[in-house]
N, C-alpha and C positions, 0 to 999 in steps of 0.2 A: 713707685707709682708713675717718674718720669718716663724713665724706660713706655709703659703701658700708655704714656696716653706720643710717646712721638710713633710709638707702633702705630695707634689708630688713627692719630692724622695724616703719617706720612700712608699710612698702606689705604684707608679711604682717597685720598685726592692722588695718591699712586693708579690707582685701580679706575678712579672718575678721568682717569687722563688719556690709561689706555684702552680703554671705552669712548672715549670724544675722537679718539686716535684714528678707533678703527674702523669707527661709525662710516669716515669720508671716505666716499666715494662706491660706499654701498647699497642699493638698493633704495630707495625713498619709504617702506615699509620697515624694511631691517634697521638700514640708517636713524626711522624713529625711534621702534626698540630699543633701541641698542641707548640709544641720547636719554632715554627716560631712566631707562636702567642708572644712566651717568648720577642724572642731577642727583636721584633722589640717594644714593652713594656720596654725592659731597653733600648734601645736607646734614648726612648724618655723620660729618666726618669733623664737621662744624666744630660743636661742643669741645672736639680734645685742643684745633687748633684756640679757638678764645682762653683757655685755662692754659694753655701754653707762653702763649705772647703777654699773656695779662702776668702771670710772672716773674715775666722779664720789663713787666711796663713795659711793651711793647706796645702801647693804648691807638697808635693812629692803626698798627696792622691791625689789633685787634678790635676796632669800632668797625672796618673795614669785616673783618670776616663776618661779627657777628648781624652791623646791617648789615650786610649780604647775602641773608639768606629771603630775605623778600625776590628781589632778581631772581636768583639759582628756583625758587617756585614759578619764580615767570616764565625761564626757559624749562621748568616741565611743563606749564600751563601752556607753551608759545607749540611745544616739541609734542604732546597731548594732542594740540588739537589739529598737527599739520600747519604754525603758524595764518593759518585762516583763518580764525577767528580771534581777532585782536580786540583787548576791554581798554578801554582808552584808562575811565577808572583805576585798574589794577596796574596800569601804565605809571599812573603821576603818581600813586600810592606807593610802587616799589625808586619811584625818583625821590618821592619824598622822603621816606627810608632809608636809600641811599646819602642824599646828601645831608643829612639832618645827624646820620651817624657819624660822618666825613669829620661834619664841624665836630661833631661834641670829642670824636677822637683825637686832633686838631689842636684845637681848645688846649680840651686836659692832660696832650702832649706839650704843650710850650707852656703851659701855665705851673704845670709840675715839673721840667726843667732847664723854664727859665727861658724857655725860646726853641727854637731848632739848630741847638749845639752839639749835638755827639753825629756820629757816623751810624749808628744803629737807624735815627730819627728821619736822616736823607736813604735809607734801602729802606726803609718802614713807605715813605711817601714814593721808593718807587713801585714795590708792592702793591700800595696804595693803586699809583698811576694803572699800573699793567691789568692788575686784577679787576676794578670797578670796566674799565673802556672795552677791557676784554670779553667780558663775563655781557657787559650790556649787548657786546657784540653774535657775539655767542648767543645770545639768550633768542638775538634777531636774527639764527643760521647768516650771519655775514663772517665771513672765511679770515676779515680782517683783525679779529679777535685773538688768530692765533698770534698772532706778533706781538700784541700789547700780553701776553702771555709769558712769552718769553721775558718781556719785561719784568715781569713779577717773578718768574721762575727762578731767572739771574740774581734778582733782588733781597727774596727771601734765601737762597742757596747762601748767598755772604752774609747776612744779616744770624741765617743757626749758627753758620763756622765760628761767626766772633762772638757768639751766647753756649759755647760746645754743643752744639744739639747736631751730633754727626748721624745722625739717623736722618733727621729730616734733612739735613746738608745733600744728605747721597740724594733721597727719595724728590728732591727739588730739581737735581740733579738730573737723574732717570726720566722722571717726568715732561723735562725741555728736551727732553731724545725724543716723546711721544708728540709734546706741541710745536717741535721742528715738522715730523712725519707727518701729523695731523695737518698742518702751513701746508707743503706740497701736497698729499691729498687732495687738498680743496681745490687748489688751484690747478689744478690737475683737469679735474670735474667741471671748476666756472671757466 
């Protein structure tokens, strides 16, 4: 089952990053269509990521993955509407869900482990910061999000190495290549 979860989580995440990377530099209509698919694919991969992270008591990373689904839906919504139909209530709900999830994950991790006492928890904080800041920026079509995704990919690859998940470590490093590509492409366009 672990192998299936790794392939599911890693595959969907990698496809998401490939689509996002190749969307950069394309015409607006093509970019929009590719990004819509990328948001949907990522959302479909979240359950596998959460299962893997919970199994290793990575409460911070698991809560961020689960709690960021509203941010992914915001990205999908904004992309679908070409970032022209902003919904302040949707933005507030996303922020509330994200911060509540973050607080839950950090508090539960600290209580479970007696503080931030391990390298894996520090890596989870890197995942959390990169994921949240990157997702919010990308959801609002801001290319600085790619820089935060670099932090996230490096932190998650290291965490997966520590937890003997070679498929997910390799997937994170492959994703990193597409994140760097997307960053370069987004800088050329802007």
